[in-house]
C-alpha positions as CSV (number, residue, x, y, z in Angstrom):
1,M,-169.6,-73.0,112.0
2,L,-167.1,-70.2,111.6
3,I,-164.2,-69.7,113.9
4,R,-162.9,-66.1,113.8
5,P,-161.2,-63.5,115.9
6,A,-163.5,-61.8,118.4
7,V,-164.4,-58.1,117.8
8,E,-165.9,-55.4,119.9
9,A,-169.4,-56.3,118.8
10,D,-169.0,-59.7,120.4
11,A,-168.7,-58.3,123.9
12,A,-172.4,-58.7,124.8
13,P,-172.7,-62.3,123.7
14,L,-169.4,-63.1,125.4
15,A,-170.7,-61.6,128.6
16,A,-173.9,-63.6,128.4
17,I,-172.0,-66.9,127.8
18,Y,-169.5,-66.3,130.5
19,G,-172.0,-64.8,133.0
20,H,-174.0,-68.0,132.9
21,H,-171.0,-69.9,134.0
22,V,-170.2,-67.4,136.8
23,L,-173.7,-67.7,138.2
24,H,-174.3,-71.5,137.6
25,G,-170.8,-73.1,137.5
26,L,-167.9,-73.7,139.7
27,G,-165.0,-73.2,137.4
28,T,-164.6,-69.4,137.0
29,F,-163.7,-68.4,140.5
30,E,-165.6,-65.2,139.9
31,E,-168.5,-64.0,142.0
32,V,-170.1,-61.4,139.8
33,P,-170.8,-61.8,136.1
34,P,-168.7,-59.4,134.0
35,T,-170.4,-56.7,132.0
36,P,-169.9,-56.4,128.2
37,Q,-167.5,-53.6,128.9
38,D,-165.5,-55.9,131.2
39,M,-165.4,-58.6,128.5
40,E,-164.3,-56.1,125.9
41,A,-161.5,-54.8,128.2
42,R,-160.4,-58.4,128.8
43,R,-160.4,-59.1,125.0
44,L,-158.3,-56.0,124.4
45,A,-155.8,-57.0,127.1
46,V,-155.3,-60.4,125.6
47,T,-155.0,-59.3,122.0
48,A,-152.6,-56.5,123.1
49,H,-150.1,-59.2,123.9
50,G,-150.5,-60.7,120.5
51,L,-152.5,-63.7,121.9
52,P,-155.6,-65.1,120.2
53,Y,-159.2,-64.4,121.3
54,L,-161.6,-66.4,119.1
55,V,-165.3,-66.9,118.8
56,A,-167.3,-69.7,117.2
57,E,-170.2,-68.4,115.2
58,E,-173.1,-70.0,113.4
59,A,-175.8,-68.2,111.4
60,G,-174.6,-64.9,112.9
61,R,-174.9,-66.1,116.5
62,V,-171.9,-66.4,118.8
63,L,-172.0,-69.9,120.3
64,G,-168.8,-69.9,122.3
65,Y,-165.3,-68.5,122.6
66,A,-161.7,-69.4,123.5
67,Y,-158.6,-67.4,124.2
68,A,-155.0,-67.8,125.3
69,N,-153.7,-65.7,128.2
70,H,-151.0,-65.5,130.8
71,F,-151.9,-66.8,134.3
72,R,-153.9,-64.3,136.3
73,P,-154.1,-64.6,140.1
74,R,-157.6,-64.9,141.6
75,K,-158.7,-65.5,145.2
76,A,-159.2,-69.3,144.6
77,S,-155.6,-69.7,143.3
78,C,-153.7,-67.5,145.8
79,W,-151.6,-69.0,148.5
80,R,-149.4,-67.8,151.3
81,R,-147.3,-64.5,151.1
82,G,-149.4,-63.1,148.3
83,G,-148.0,-65.4,145.7
84,C,-150.2,-67.4,143.4
85,W,-150.3,-71.0,142.5
86,A,-150.1,-72.2,138.9
87,R,-151.0,-75.7,138.3
88,R,-150.5,-77.7,135.1
89,A,-153.1,-80.1,133.9
90,S,-150.8,-83.0,133.2
91,A,-149.3,-86.0,134.7
92,R,-146.3,-83.9,135.6
93,S,-148.2,-81.6,137.9
94,H,-146.0,-82.5,140.8
95,R,-143.1,-80.8,138.9
96,A,-145.3,-77.6,138.4
97,R,-146.1,-77.5,142.1
98,S,-142.5,-77.9,143.1
99,R,-141.5,-75.0,140.8
100,A,-144.4,-72.7,141.7
101,P,-142.8,-71.0,144.8
102,R,-139.7,-70.1,142.7
103,L,-141.8,-68.8,139.8
104,H,-144.4,-66.8,141.9
105,G,-142.8,-66.2,145.3
């Protein structure tokens, strides 16, 4: 398996992988699968900030991907007054919740 930076040609397989999770999963908080053009725009937005966007490839086939990004508000994570909630996946999540209004409000 090869881990490499994603390129424009990966947009279609990335859209297929992510689209499956939009349609059949509960973790994306999106309602409509993104197009390959949407996925390419997202990749460019991430890499424009110098952040990684990687794919896992085997025998020329993209098997998965990973990227780093800044928090983005989505309907499922928004709270009162138009601010958005950022939660840490750690034992210290109570601290993240107590700071969220100051960071986002």
